[in-house]
Structure formats: structure tokens, C-alpha cells
Backbone as a ProteinNet text record, in pm:
[ID]
protein_1_A
[PRIMARY]
XXXXXXXXXXXXXXXXXXXXXXXXXXXXXXXXXXXXXXXXXXXXXXXXXXXXXXXXXXXXXXXXXXXXXXXXXXXXXXXXXXXXXXXXXXXXXXXXXXXXXXXXXXXXXXXXXXXXXXXXXXXXXXXXXXXXXXXXXXXXXXXXXXXXXXXXXXXXXXXXXXXXXXXXXXXX
[TERTIARY]
1284.1	1345.3	1162.2	1206	1149	1172	1111.5	1192	1212.1	1258.9	1388.1	1289.5	1247.8	1170.1	1272.6	1301	1398.1	1332.7	1405.2	1305.2	1375.1	1313.5	1368.9	1215.2	1395	1268.1	1326.5	1208.8	1248.4	1202.8	1349.4	1363.4	1271.9	1277.9	1227.5	1299.6	1421.9	1482.1	1534.9	1415.5	1346.9	1478.1	1542.3	1733.9	1613.8	1635.2	1547	1725.2	1683	1797.4	1751.3	1830	1864.9	1845.8	1722.3	1759	1818.5	1842.6	1888.1	2078.5	2058.9	2217.5	2268.7	2150	2181.2	2296.6	2217.7	2291.8	2259.5	2217.8	2134.4	2127.1	2021.6	2008.9	1986.4	1949.2	1928.4	1763.6	1683	1616.5	1627.8	1747.4	1870.6	1844.1	1940.6	1984.2	1832.5	1713.7	1621.6	1495.1	1538.2	1498.7	1641.4	1736.6	1890.2	1801.1	1755.6	1698.1	1558.4	1444.4	1394.7	1358.9	1471.7	1561.7	1597	1678.6	1760	1625.7	1483.1	1409.8	1354.8	1457.9	1408.1	1303.8	1175.7	1035.5	1179.1	1063.4	1094.2	1014.3	960.6	891.4	937.3	874.4	926.9	822.7	852.4	790.4	827.2	743.6	812.7	880.6	986.7	988.7	961.3	878.3	840	673.2	585	435.8	481.2	510.5	501.1	441	379.4	320.5	439.2	268.4	377.2	417.5	491	477.1	532.8	534.7	616.9	537.4	436.7	348.1	354.2	391.5	398.9	588.7	620.9	797.6	782	735.8	771	680.2	578.5	544.8	619.1	690.9	781.8	921.9	973.1	1062.6	1071.5	900	865	875.8	725.7	811.3	898.3	1015	1173.5	1231.6	1290.1	1318.6	1361	1199.4	1121.1	1041	1070.8	946.4	883.9	942.9	908.3	781.5	702	663.5	562.5	540.9	411.9	300.5	386.4	372.7	201.9	237.5	147.4	50	-0.7	-97.7	-189.9	-282.8	-391.3	-374.1	-374.7	-402.6	-617.2	-671.4	-734.9	-794.3	-722.5	-756	-700.3	-586.3	-550.1	-714.8	-788.2	-893.5	-951.2	-1015.4	-1108.7	-1091.5	-931.4	-891.5	-905.8	-875.9	-915.2	-1058.6	-1140.6	-1324.4	-1376.6	-1330.2	-1311.6	-1399.4	-1494.3	-1606.1	-1538.9	-1551.1	-1494.8	-1544.6	-1650.9	-1700.9	-1574.1	-1603.9	-1527.5	-1352.3	-1297.9	-1197	-1154	-1229.5	-1267.7	-1218.7	-1291.5	-1280.8	-1146.2	-1084.9	-950	-880.8	-846.6	-732.5	-731.3	-868.2	-901.4	-863.1	-871	-801.1	-652.2	-588.1	-511.2	-380.9	-504.3	-390.4	-413.6	-509.6	-540.9	-425.9	-423.3	-334.7	-223.4	-178.2	5.4	32.1	-90.3	-66.5	-90.9	-130.1	-150.1	11.5	46.7	192.4	315.5	271.4	416	402.2	224.8	229.7	314.7	307.9	381.9	507.5	546.3	731	775.6	716.2	715.2	787.9	642.6	682	790.8	867.1	938.6	911.3	830.3	777.5	697.2	611.6	545.8	639.7	755.2	829.6	856	932.6	988.3	884.8	743.7	634.9	632.6	698.5	598.9	678.3	743.8	834.4	783.2	705.9	575.4	436.4	361.7	302.4	161	86.1	-61.8	-8.2	124.6	94.1	122.5	111	91.3	-2.7	-188.3	-246.9	-323.7	-258.6	-283.1	-194.9	-58.8	-19.6	-122.9	-162.7	-231.2	-369.3	-404.8	-522.2	-495.4	-389.8	-330	-354.1	-291.1	-263.5	-380.5	-474.2	-578.8	-730.7	-622.3	-757.8	-708.4	-844.1	-808.2	-776.8	-665.4	-677.2	-724.2	-776.9	-874.3	-897.1	-991.3	-936.8	-1041.1	-1032	-1125.6	-1282.4	-1263.9	-1365	-1497.4	-1460	-1404.3	-1575.5	-1651.7	-1781.4	-1823.3	-1891.8	-2029	-2192.8	-2249.1	-2376.1	-2377.5	-2490.1	-2602.1	-2659.1	-2720.8	-2914	-3020.2	-3162.4	-3256.2	-3280.7	-3353.3	-3461.5	-3332	-3232.4	-3163.5	-3034.6	-3101.7	-3023	-2964.1	-3100.1	-3107.7	-3049.7	-2977.5	-2920.3	-2843.8	-2775.2	-2594.6	-2520	-2564	-2552.3	-2535.7	-2675	-2597.3	-2494.5	-2500.4	-2354.7	-2227.5	-2188.1	-2147.4	-2143	-2166.6	-2129.6	-2085.2	-2095.4	-2054	-1901.9	-1857.5	-1770.5	-1674.1	-1707.4	-1640.2	-1643.6	-1734.8	-1699.7	-1528.7	-1589.8	-1413.2	-1380.6	-1315.4	-1219.6	-1152.7	-1232.6	-1203	-1114.3	-1203.5	-1190.3	-1047.6	-976.1	-876.3	-771.4	-778.4	-690.1	-632.9	-751.3	-732.2	-621.1	-636.1	-593.8	-453.3	-414.7	-296.5	-229	-314.8	-229.2	-214.4	-300.1	-222.4	-87	-121.3	-19.5	152.3	146.6	234.5	248.1	214.4	197.6	249.4	256.2	309.3	435.8
8	-98.7	-232.1	-262	-343.6	-466.4	-527	-599.2	-685.3	-753.5	-889.4	-979.1	-1056.3	-1239.7	-1251.1	-1296.9	-1430.8	-1553	-1647.4	-1812.6	-1874.9	-1887.2	-1943.4	-2078.6	-2173.7	-2314.8	-2285.6	-2363.3	-2365.8	-2500	-2620.5	-2723.7	-2738.6	-2840.1	-2872.4	-2933.6	-2826.4	-2896.7	-2710.8	-2652.3	-2454.7	-2355.6	-2453	-2407.3	-2295	-2225.2	-2149.4	-2158.1	-2195.8	-2206.1	-2086	-2017.9	-1948.5	-1982.4	-2014.3	-2108.9	-2042.7	-1815.3	-1790.9	-1763.9	-1733.8	-1743.3	-1881.2	-2043	-2160	-2156.2	-2083.1	-2094.6	-2041.2	-2195.2	-2125.6	-2001.2	-1938.5	-1780.2	-1838.1	-1671.6	-1686.2	-1554.8	-1619.8	-1511.6	-1331	-1332.5	-1184.4	-1184	-1239.9	-1240.6	-1247.5	-1287.5	-1257.9	-1143.9	-1060.9	-931.4	-755.9	-844.7	-756.2	-789.1	-894.9	-905	-787.6	-808.7	-702	-540.3	-522.7	-376.8	-335	-427.7	-403.5	-384.5	-391.1	-307.3	-482.9	-599.9	-777.5	-774.1	-870.8	-867.9	-1047	-1148.7	-1298.7	-1346.5	-1502.1	-1610.5	-1723.1	-1774.7	-1850.8	-1989.9	-2106.9	-2191.6	-2329.8	-2362.6	-2467.5	-2616.2	-2734.6	-2769.9	-2897.2	-2921.7	-3074.4	-3125	-2928.5	-2922.9	-2847.6	-2760.8	-2716.3	-2501	-2528.6	-2439.2	-2327.1	-2198	-2059.1	-1982.3	-1991.3	-1968.1	-1793.2	-1746.3	-1599.6	-1576.1	-1509	-1431.9	-1493.9	-1638.9	-1639.5	-1577.4	-1622	-1621.8	-1482.7	-1401.1	-1215.6	-1196.2	-1274.6	-1206.6	-1226.2	-1375.6	-1404.9	-1366	-1278.3	-1177.9	-1042.6	-1052.7	-896.8	-970.4	-1012.4	-1064.8	-1078.7	-1122.1	-1216.1	-1062.2	-967.6	-895	-768	-728.9	-600.2	-587.6	-631.1	-645.6	-427.8	-348.3	-268.1	-222.2	-272.9	-239	-315.7	-410.1	-433.7	-290.7	-244.5	-109.5	-70.9	-32.2	-35.8	-124	-199	-254.2	-228.6	-111.5	-152.9	-249.8	-286.6	-341.3	-369.8	-291.8	-290.7	-385.2	-349.6	-375.6	-570.7	-565	-717.9	-790.7	-691.5	-769	-833.1	-763.6	-739.6	-864.7	-818.3	-938	-1047.1	-1059	-1219.9	-1305.9	-1129.7	-1189.5	-1195.2	-1082	-1045.7	-1204.8	-1184.6	-1268.6	-1321.8	-1384	-1381.1	-1204.4	-1139.3	-1000.9	-892.5	-885.5	-837.5	-819.8	-937.6	-1034.4	-892.7	-1002.2	-922.2	-811.8	-694.1	-566.5	-483.6	-632.4	-514.1	-574.4	-680.6	-674.7	-624.1	-632.6	-513.1	-382.2	-327.9	-212	-171.5	-264.5	-270.9	-309	-364.7	-327.6	-230.9	-174.3	-80.2	63.4	46.2	110.5	131.5	-86.1	-7.8	25.2	-13	80.2	192.9	307.6	492.8	460.5	412.6	405.8	415	293.7	228.9	351.6	302.9	478	687.9	683.9	731.4	744	645	632.5	618.7	616.8	585.6	761.2	833.9	933.4	1025.8	1101.9	1215.4	1276	1402.8	1467	1453.4	1328.9	1262.5	1192	1199.6	1088	1119.4	1270.9	1352	1293.6	1301.1	1356.2	1252.1	1075.2	950.5	973.4	1066.9	1074.1	1135.3	1151.9	1259.3	1223.7	1119.4	964.2	1121.6	1208	1249.5	1388.2	1375.7	1411	1336.4	1231.8	1155.6	1122.5	1110.6	1129.2	1297.7	1359.2	1528.4	1556.4	1413.5	1476.4	1403.9	1270.2	1196.9	1227	1276.3	1358.7	1528.1	1549.8	1726.5	1669.8	1535.1	1496	1471.4	1427.6	1382.5	1523.3	1549.4	1717.8	1753.7	1825.8	1893.1	2043.2	2051.3	2235.8	2332.3	2420.8	2493.5	2616.9	2596.2	2675.1	2785.9	2902.2	3002.2	2978.3	2855.4	2858.2	2741.3	2703	2679.5	2828	2800.9	2943.9	2888.1	2949.5	2917.2	2974.2	2854.6	2788.8	2968.8	3056.2	3092.6	3146.8	3225.8	3165.6	3234.2	3145.3	3164.4	3101.4	3074.2	2981.1	2902.1	3003.3	2903.4	2798.6	2918.6	2771.5	2568.3	2532.8	2387.3	2413.5	2436.9	2431	2424	2544.6	2616	2498.8	2436.5	2395.7	2252.2	2130.7	2043.8	2149.6	2234.5	2294.8	2252.4	2299.1	2327.4	2185	2130.8	1989.7	1866.9	1941	1915.8	1943.2	2087.1	2126.6	2052	2014.6	1925.4	1840.8	1724	1585.1	1576.8	1613.7	1703.2	1718.3	1797.8	1879.6	1665.6	1651.8	1559.1	1433.6	1377.5	1367.4	1342.7	1512.5	1530	1449.8	1563.2	1505.2	1408.4	1272.3	1107.4	1092.3	1176.4	1120.8	1164.3	1265.2	1347.8	1206.3	1202.2	1121.7	934.3	917.9	766.9	803.1	928.8	952.3	901	996.4	975.5	903.6	764.3	587.9	546.5	641.5	499.8	566.8
-1133.6	-1090.7	-1024.9	-1108.8	-1056.2	-945.6	-845	-700.6	-760.5	-667.5	-786.4	-646.5	-669.3	-582.8	-572.2	-463.2	-372.7	-272.4	-388.3	-388.6	-219.5	-143.2	-85.5	16.3	72.5	114.3	298.9	328.7	495.9	529.7	517	589.7	714.4	727.3	894.5	949.8	968.3	1073.7	1056.3	1036.5	1086.5	966	837.7	824.2	661.7	665.6	571.8	397.9	273.9	166.9	97.7	52.6	-71.3	-194.4	-292.7	-414.1	-528.9	-493.2	-587.6	-591.1	-410.9	-382.8	-321.1	-380.4	-325.4	-216.2	-54.7	25.7	153	296.9	377.6	396.9	450.5	544.6	665.4	760.6	850.5	870	939	1056.4	995.2	1039.5	992.5	790	807.9	635.7	540.9	550.3	534.4	573.7	649.3	731.1	629.1	640.3	529.1	398.8	350.2	243.5	164.9	277.2	246.8	318.6	388.7	362.8	272.8	185.3	77.9	-26.3	28.9	-128.3	-167	-174.7	-215.9	-173.2	-256.3	-156.4	-221.4	-56.3	-30.9	-64.2	-99.7	-109.2	-64.5	128.8	111	178	123.2	87.7	161.8	262.5	270.8	201	246.8	160.1	165.4	244.2	142	164.9	137.6	130.7	0	-0.7	-109.9	-60	32	106.6	113	62.7	138.4	250.2	343.7	464.4	499.7	358.9	392.3	466.5	442.6	570.5	701.2	774.9	934.9	1008	833.9	875.7	849.1	789.4	779.6	968	1023.7	1116.8	1275.7	1154.3	1304.9	1349.1	1200.9	1215.6	1303.9	1180.5	1366.6	1521.9	1506.4	1607.2	1699.4	1634.4	1740.3	1749.6	1648.3	1585.7	1628.8	1588.5	1604.7	1676.8	1779.9	1857.1	1830.2	1867.4	1884.4	1746.6	1628.5	1600.1	1535.5	1665.4	1699.2	1822.7	1807.2	1834.7	1776.3	1588.4	1531	1526.9	1624	1622.2	1821.5	1839	1943.7	1998.4	2164.6	2193.2	2143.6	2173.9	2067.1	1919.1	1796.5	1708.4	1709.7	1811.1	1788.8	1887.1	1974.8	2072.8	1910.4	1798.8	1703.6	1625.6	1591.8	1504	1514.3	1684.4	1696.9	1661.3	1692.5	1701.1	1621.4	1471.5	1396.7	1324.7	1235.2	1167.4	1014.5	895.1	765.1	716.7	719.4	704.1	722.8	869.8	960.8	895.7	896.1	819.3	675.8	592.3	476.9	430.8	535.7	543.7	560.6	672.3	773.9	631.6	615.1	481.7	346.1	296.5	215.5	242.7	406.6	443.5	383.3	454.3	521.5	336.7	318.2	159.3	24.5	74	-22.9	106.3	189.8	279.7	202.7	185.5	91.1	-1.1	-26.1	-237	-244.2	-154	-152.7	-68.3	20.1	51.6	22.5	-68.6	-182.2	-324.1	-397.2	-442.5	-391.2	-278.3	-291.4	-226.3	-228.1	-218.4	-315.1	-423.6	-552.3	-649.8	-537.3	-591.2	-545.9	-638.8	-551.4	-422.5	-530.1	-459	-296.7	-343.1	-211.1	-72.8	-115.3	-60.9	48.5	54.9	192.2	273	226.7	384.4	395.9	352.3	434.7	577.4	643.7	756.8	866.3	783.4	844.9	861.1	926.6	853.5	840.9	925.6	852	698.4	664.7	508.9	424.3	444.5	285.6	251.2	338.7	359.7	264.3	299.5	238.6	54	50.1	-31.2	-138	-84.9	-216.1	-240.1	-145.1	-170.9	-288.6	-190.6	-304.5	-467.4	-531.7	-611.8	-688.4	-638.4	-636.7	-705.3	-535.3	-708.8	-774.3	-888.4	-984.5	-957.3	-1024.5	-1050.9	-1131.2	-990.5	-1025.2	-1154.1	-1254.6	-1330.3	-1306.9	-1494	-1422.7	-1439.5	-1549	-1548.9	-1457.8	-1333.8	-1192	-1167.4	-1158.8	-1120.7	-1004.8	-905.5	-867	-914.5	-899.8	-1007.4	-1048	-1037.9	-1007	-977.2	-873.6	-799.7	-901.2	-909.4	-1007.3	-1079.7	-1189.2	-1286	-1314.7	-1400.5	-1463.7	-1418.6	-1266.7	-1149.4	-1206	-1275.4	-1291.6	-1422.1	-1536.1	-1659.3	-1605.2	-1579.3	-1529.5	-1479.9	-1327.6	-1293.6	-1361.9	-1449.7	-1513.9	-1653.2	-1675.7	-1772.4	-1664.6	-1561.4	-1460.4	-1452.2	-1413.5	-1426.7	-1524.1	-1602	-1762.7	-1703.3	-1760.7	-1757.8	-1677.3	-1516.5	-1415.1	-1471.9	-1528.1	-1540.6	-1710.2	-1739.4	-1789.8	-1812.8	-1698.5	-1604	-1586	-1493.7	-1409.9	-1533.6	-1604.2	-1770.7	-1822.8	-1849.4	-1820.5	-1767.6	-1662.8	-1478.6	-1469.8	-1525.7	-1495.9	-1593.1	-1775.5	-1854.7	-1892.6	-1727.5	-1731.5	-1638.8	-1524.1	-1432.8	-1532.6	-1597.1	-1686.1	-1705.6	-1782.6	-1878.8	-1838.2	-1646.9	-1552.7	-1517.4	-1533.1	-1479.2	-1534.5	-1711.8	-1784.1	-1859
[MASK]
++++++++++++++++++++++++++++++++++++++++++++++++++++++++++++++++++++++++++++++++++++++++++++++++++++++++++++++++++++++++++++++++++++++++++++++++++++++++++++++++++++++++++++

């Protein structure tokens, strides 16, 4: 099921208007929409500028301040001092982390591990590890080691390609 995008306008009087429900809503209502699994897009009514990020940040700061503990003080210092390269790195890091969490939450076998933060990484890595087969063997020592190493690597590439095809088929 695809996430339903809720379009919201913020007017100069700081009131929010849900276009799909045709009614004014509060920050609490926006929070409830998100907790229900819906995605929101909030735009300024006068400029048309997207302000979703700033509104969600304000909701976290005002309504769920305990979640600010996700960001250690040292990290906040780093973010404030960051140059463009560092900021780009952090943005990419967080986007990839959210992608992995979303992937894990969508797959039922891994969903139970999300309650235990360190286990989601293990579950993701276990899913990426190819299955061991009898053909996985240690290369023999000696003069033929280079040739055997090449054939072993070729077999390994074939196994990885097969595993990749299996994963792609599961996603479809």
C-alpha cells in the first residue's frame, strides 16, 4: 500500500489547512496523520514554498522533546559547524539510514527486530549475505592457487548474481 500524501497549506495566521479533508487542522492533527502512517507536504500559502521540514521539526521540539535526545549535543555542534561537504555527507548518511529502516520495516521477518536497535543492522546484513553452499571451499595451497583462486572468484560472482536476482524477484 502506497503512502497517502496529505497536502496542507499554512496561512499567514499560522493556521494549517488540510486540502484533502477541506478543514483547518492543528500541529497535533498533523502529528496524528504521521503516526497513522500518512505522509504530509506542507506549503506556505503565499509563497508556495515547501515548509514541511521546519513544521515537522517544530512538532518534534514542542510535542516530543524526548526525541531530540536522538541527536547528541556533540552532533548538534558538528551540524552547526559543518561546511557544505560535511553537510552533504550527513544528509546522505541520514537518507540511507532511513532507507534501510524503511526496508526492514516493510519485511515482516525483520520488523520485529526494529524494537532492538542493534539487531536491525544484523538482520539487514544477514539478508545481504549469500547462502553458504557446498561449492564454497577454501582455495588450495600451492602452485595452482592462483588459477583456483580465479575460478573460486568466478563461482562466487555467479553466486552473488544469483542471490541478487532472487532479491530483485522478491521486491517485485
